[in-house]
N, C-alpha and C positions, 0 to 999 in steps of 0.2 A: 671586711667580712664581720658581721654583726655577732656579738657575743654568744646569742642563743642558738646559731648553727654552728658554733665551732664543735662542740659537745657532739651533735647527733653525726656531723662529719666524720668526726674521729673514729666514733661506734661503728658507723658505716664499715670504713677503710681496714680498721683491725678485725670486723668482723668478718668483709671480704676474705682477707689476708687469712685470718683463723680457719676458715672453711675450704680454703683452696690450699693451703701449704701446712699451717701449723699442725691441725687436727690430722690428715693424712700421714703426713712425716711422724708426728706423734704415736701413730699405731703401728708405725713399721718399726719403731724402736722397740715398743711395748711387746709386740709380736715376737720379735727377735729374742725378747730375753724372758718371755712368757715361763719358760721351762727352767730356768735359770741360766746364769753364765756357763755353766758346763756343756750344755747341751748346745748352745751358739758357736761355743768353742770347737766344740766335736765337729759339727758342721762345717766350718770354715776353716779348719785346718787339715783338712783331707787333700792328698797328693793335688787331687782336679783342682780344688777351691785355690790352693797355695798357686800353684803354675797361674791360674787366671788372674790371680792378684800380680803375682810377678810380671805377666806379660801387659797387663794394662799400664803398670806402671813405668814398662820400658817403652811403650807407647806412646805416654803421655812426655818421657824425659826426650824422645826422641821429634814429635809431632810440633808442640809447642815450641820450644825454642826455634826451630824451623820456620813455622808460621810467625813467630815473632820477629825473626829477621826480615823474612819476607813483608811484613805488615808495613814496619817502620820505613823499609825502602822504598815500598811502593807508594806509601803516604809521602815521604820526601818526594820523590819524583811527579806525584799529582799535584803537590801543593808548590812544589818551589820550581818547575819549569813547565813551559809551554809547547807543544809539539804535537802534529798531526797524529790522529789515533788514541790523544788520551782519553777520549770519550770513551771508545772502546775498551779501554784498561781499566776503566772506572766500572765498566758495566759487567766487564768479565768477574770484576772482584765478586759482585753480589750475585752470580749465579748458582754458587749452591744453599743460599739461601731462600731461591725462587723456584727450585728443583727438589724432589723427594730424595732423602738420601737413599732410597733400594736403587733411584736412576742412577747415581753418582759411582753405586759399588757395580750396576749392571754394565756401566761405561767403562769402567778398568776392566771388569773381564773382557770386554769387546776389545780392548786395547793390548791388555798384556796377557789375555789369557791365552793357552797354546794353539789356538786358533784364530787369536788376534794379529795386530798388525806388527808387534813387537815380540809375542811370545815366542815364537821358535828362533828369533833370534839371540832372544835373553837364554834360552834353554840350550842353546849351543855351548854358550858360556857358563853354563852350571849354574845359573840365575834364575829362581823360581819365586814370581810375583804373587801369582794368584792362589789361595790356600795355602799361605805361606804369610811370616812376619811382615814381610816386606808390603804384601798389600794389604794388610790391616794397616800399619802406618800412613801407607798413600791414601786411603780410605779416610783415616781419620783426621789426617792432614786438610781433606780437599773438603770435609765439610765444615772444618772448622777453620778456614782460610780467612772468611772477611773480618773478623771481630778485630782485630788488633788494627785494620786498617780503616775501623769505618768509627774506632775510637781516638784514634791519633790523627786521622786528617783533619777533622773539625777543629782540635786543638791547634795545629800546625797553620791553620788560615786564619784562624783566630791573633794568632800574637803575631802575623806576619814575620816578615825576613830582614827587619831593620838591625836587631842585635847582632844577628848573623853576618850582615854585610859591614857592620862595625867592627866586628872581632877581625873580619878577613881584611878590612882597610889597616888596622894593626898589628897585622904580620901573623895573624894566629892560620894554622893549615885548617883543611876541612876534618879531621879527626878531632882536634882539640878544641875546635867551635861546637862539632857536634856532641861532645863529652862536657863541655863545660857551660854552652849555652843552651843548645836544642833539648839535650835529656833531660836535663831539669825542667825544663818548659811542657815537655810530655811525658814528666811521672806520673802525674794521674790518671791520663788518659790510658798512657801504656799498660799501667798496673790493673785497671779495670779490662781491658782487652785480653791482656794474660790472662785474669780470671775468666773468663768468659770463655775463651778456648780452652783453656784446662778444663772447665766445668762441661764443654760439650765432648771434648775429646774422649774424657772418663765417660760421659753418658751415653756414647754412640750406641746405636745397634742397627739401624736400617742398612747402612751401607756395610758396616763392617760381618753383620751375618751373611751377606750375599759372595765377599772376595775370601772370607775366611773357610767357610765351611763348617764353622763350628765342631772341629773336632776335639776331641778332650783330649786334654794333656799335650796337646799342641797348638792348636790355633784357635782356645777358648777363652775370650776375655770374660772378665767379672761381670759384664752387662751378658753375655751369653751364657755364663754359669747361670745366673739367677733364673733366665728364661729357663734354660734345662733344667734345674730344679723345681720350676712350677710344674713344668710338664712331667714329672716323673716323682710327684708328690710329696715332693720335699719341703715345705712352706718354711722350714727354720732355715735350712739352710738359704733358701729365697730371701728372707727378713735380714739374714745376717750379712750375706754379700751386699744389701740394699745400706745396711748400716755403714759397712765399711767404705763404700761408694761415699756416702754420704759424711762421713769424717773426713776420708782424704779431701773433698770438697772445703770444707770448713777450715782445716790446716793450711790449706792454700789462700785461702780468704785471708785467713788472720796472717800469714806470713807476710804475703804482698801489701796488704792494709799497714802493719806494722814497720815494715823495711821503708814504705811511703812515706808517713810521717817523721819516723825517727831519722831520714835522712834528707828532710827538707831542708832543715838548716843545714847542714852540711854542705848538700849541694849551692846553695843561696850562698853562704859565704865564700864559696870556692869560687862562684861566677863573679860574687863583688871583688875578690881578691884578683880574680883573672884581668876585669876591669880596671882594677888601680895601678895594678901592675904594668899594664899595656899604655897607661896613659902617663905615665911618668917620664918618658922620653920626650912627649908632646909639651908638658908643662915644663921642662927645662930648657927648651928651646924656646918658650914667647916670655 
């Protein structure tokens, strides 16, 4: 690329990001604190707002780890094993990306609602899925399911399984191989997948509004609180709630990025130590 095109391309890229992200998000922060910090705090510290925030965090704490475990396991199955129907599993993972979240919410109602396939059975056991927290968790997990798989799977395919086979040959068990060999290799893709999953769960609206009923103080997440604030002509509450969501996402991104960088050398040294310790018996016998 010639020097004369570098600056125009940079300016165009930064301008595009500014128009789509920086200026709109900055406007939300400005509007939230336009009337002072006290007004924003009053809007976000109401009982309904606090409950919406706590419910959102609860959903994140359940859905994100569940999708992380599922995503890593599914990626390992698709990358390390050949079996009939692998293409079907690979395609099913992408379904939440191909259909509207509203359709996901409606599908959950058809299956787990009172008139659904399992609704009456679960109701007989005292379990209510739709219009309650389990339904919100399931909807959030469903729409954010593909991200960890799609970030970890290419990494596993790229690195191959030579090191894992070598570790197994030297006597390492599956858990030790995963912890010392596989996990350090996929850490960046895993961190990015968890970040995308967290962001999607935090900001999910379409599927959640269908299965939750948006009941204030019961099934209203923070995104639903923002929408309710807009409908009730409470712009400060909507802006303040948006700022809280943005700050949570930034904190998660910072924590995952810092942990990934901070543990990189430790994981690498652990892997090297494992390999050197495993090779000692072989060296002593030659």
